[in-house]
N, C-alpha and C positions, 0 to 999 in steps of 0.2 A: 310791463311783464309783457313777453312775447307770448302768443298764442299756445304755443308748445309748454313753456313754462308754466301758462296758466291752467293748462290742463292737467300738468302735472302735479299741481299745488291743488286742483279740485279733487283728484283720484286721491290724494292723500288725505285730503279731509273728509272725504266720503268713506274711504275703505282701509284708513291708515291702520287701524287695528284689526283687521278682518285677516282669517289668511285662507288657503286654498287647500284641502286633502287633494293629495296627488293622484287620485285614481285613474285606470286608463283614459277615461274620458276628457278629464282636465289635462292629463299630459299630451294625449292627441290635439283637443283644442288650441293647445299653448304651443305647440309644435315642437315638445322638448327632444333633443338629438340624445338619445341616452347614449350613443356610442361617443359624444364629446360632453361629458360630465365629470368632473375629477376634482379632487382636493389636492393641493399642494401644500405639504408639509414638510418644511426646509426641502430636501432633496427626495422626500417619497411623493409620489403620485398614486393617488387613491380614486379607481375607479366607482364612482358612487351614483345612486339615483335618488331623484326627489320625492320626499315624504310627506312635508308641508311646505308651501311657500308663505312668506309674508313680506311686508314691503319695510321691515327693519330685522328681521330673524328668520330665518329657515332651517328646516330639518333635512338631513340627508341619511340614506342608508348605505353602507358598505358590508362587503363580505368580510369578515375578519375574523380570525382565531382568538381564544381566551388569551393567548400570550401575546397576539399583536395589539388588542383591546389594551390590556395593561400597558403595553410600550408607548401606546400613543396617549396614555393620559399624563404624562409629563408636560405635552403640549398644551393643556387647559390654560385657556387665559393669555394665550400666546398668538402670534399673528400668522393667519394663514391664508391660501390662495385658492378662489374657487372660479374654475373655468368651466362656462356652460354655453352652449350653443342651442338655439332655437331656430325652426324652420315653420313659421307659422303658418298655416292652411291658405290658401288664397293670396299668398305673398307674391307678388309678380316675380322678384328675382329669386333666381334658384340659390343666390348666395345665402347661408346661415346668418344670423344676429348673433355674435359671439359676445360674450362678456368674461372679464376676468375681474373679480371683485376682491379686495382685501376685506377680511372678516376677523373677528376675535372667537375662536374655539371655545364657546361659552361650556359646555359639557361635551363628554362622550360616554358611551354606556353600551352594554349589551341590549338587543330588542327584545323586549318581552314575547315568550314565546315562540321566538325565532333563534333557533341555533347557529352560531358562527356568524350574526348580524350586529354590525354596530349602529349606533344611533349618533349622529354628529348633529350637534346644535349649534348653527352660526350666527353670530350678530354682525350684521354688514356696517364696517366703517361709515361707508357712504351708498346709497343706492341710486343705480345708474337710472337717468330719467327715461331710457327706453324700456328700461325694466318695469319701473312703476307703469310705464302706459301700457304695457301688455299684460300686467296682472290687473291693472285697475277696468282695462278694458274687457277682461275675461269675465271680472265680478260685475261688471256695468250689464252683460249679456245674460249672466245668471240671474240677477232682477228681473229682468225681461221674460225670461224662461219661468219664473215664480209667477209673473203675472198670468202668462199665457196657459200655465197649469190651471189656474182659477177658472180663467174665462172659458177655455176648451171643455172644461169638465163637464160643463152642463149639455153638451153636443155628443153624445154617444153615436158613433158610426156604425151601421150593420155591415159587418164584413162577408160581403158576398164574394166570388171570384174575381170579379170586375174590380171592386174596390181593392181588394188585395192588391192586385196587378198595380192599380194605380198607386199605393202606397209601397211598393216594394215588400209586400208581406211573404213571406215564403210560406206560408201556411203551415209552419211548425211552432209549436209553443208546448211548453212543459208547466205544471205546478209542482212544487216539492214542499213538503212539511217537515219540521225538523227530527231530524234522524230518522229520514225516510228516503227513499229512492224517487227520483223525477216520475211523474205521469205525465202521458201524452193528453193534450187536451185540444178541442176545437172552438176557436173563439167565436162567439156569436156576436158581439159587440163591444165597443172599445171606445172610451175617452182618455184623456190624460189623467183622470181620476178613478174611473170603473173601468171595470172588465167584466163581461159576463161570457161563460162557455159551457161547454156540453161536453160530458164524457160518458163511456160508454156504460151498457145496463149493468147494474151490479157493482159500480163504481161506490165507494163512500160518499156517505151524505154529510158533509163537516157542518158541526154546529157553528153559530153565528160567533164571530170574534174571533176565530181561529186564525192564528198567523200563519201566511202561506210566502211562497217565494215563487214569480212566475219569470220565465225567460220565453221571449219571443224573438224570432228570428227573421231580421229585415235583410236586404241587400245593404242597407246603409249601416246598421248596427246591429248588434245583438242585445237585445234591451232586457236588462236585468230589473225587476221592480219589486218590492216588498208589497204584499197585498193583506188585507184583512176582510175576512169572510161576512158578508151581510145576510144573505141567505142562500138555502141550497135545497133542493127538492128533487123528485122523482117525477119526470112527466109520464103521460098516459103510456107512450111506447116504450117506456124503460129507461130511456136517458137520463143521466143526472145533470140538470141545470144549476148551475151556481152563480152568483153575484156577491162583486169583490169590489170594496175600494183598494184605489192604489196608493201609494206613497209618491212624492215626488221623483220621475224619473227623465233627467233632462235631456236623454236621447230619444224617450218617448215622445217628449212635448216637442222636439225638432221635427219627428216624423208626422206627427199630427199637425203641427204648423205648417209643413211642406203639402200636408195633402188638403187642408183648408184654404191654401194659397193656390194650388193648382185647381180647385173645385170652382174659388171666384173667377179664375182666369178663364176656365172653359166647363161651366155648369151642365153643358149638353152630356159633358162624358160621365155623370153621375145622374141617379134617379131621384131627385128629389123626395118623392113620397117613401123612399126607402131609407131615409136618414132623417132623423130631427137636426136641426139646423139652427143657429142663431148667428147672427151677422157679426162679426169680429172686425174692430177696426184698427 
């Protein structure tokens, strides 16, 4: 077995039953070219976007009227073609990686809560090795991110102007509760698993356990993270100080990993007394 074939087999053994939800982060990391993603059903070419990638089955969305959805039902269990291109970040060549994959159209139906959007379920007749390698590499990287989420979670970083500059943080962040408008916050300290922030005098003191959503604006990403309030109270000067636990945000983990890497490379650029730090290997 060649090295490439061995790598493909290993990815299938490790991740063959897993799937990738195609959010903005995943699409960007995989380098999906959204202008080159089509379903070919007989003489029809349907522009579509990935909804979920798998190694044997994938789901795609397309803008279709009710009449068109009804029309394409006749092709269920038939052979269709998927044409898709990728330009992975960091790839030396500017030429995209293109695939034309023969598939069985397993099901087609309306997307729940999305008017005039159809959901196509495709089963690959055979999965190209290069596609297995791309999807496997992405999932392997996500495993590493989960480990970093745990490791860096124990090391909150105090956000000073200098630290913010080092992290590429634009000093703009918001908190949102269900059915409420976003409110501006000042991030006091941050890790992959925790966020501590300040709000103006008179702001609401949230009970422990309240579910919130955070958005933090960095040069590299606009980070969205789900949070749960741990504690909230009023400081003597009237400001409201809140601490929350954060769910895993791959974008935030990447930013904090970059920060600790730069810290290790140039510790003088930081003040170790201002930051709790643990060694990450």
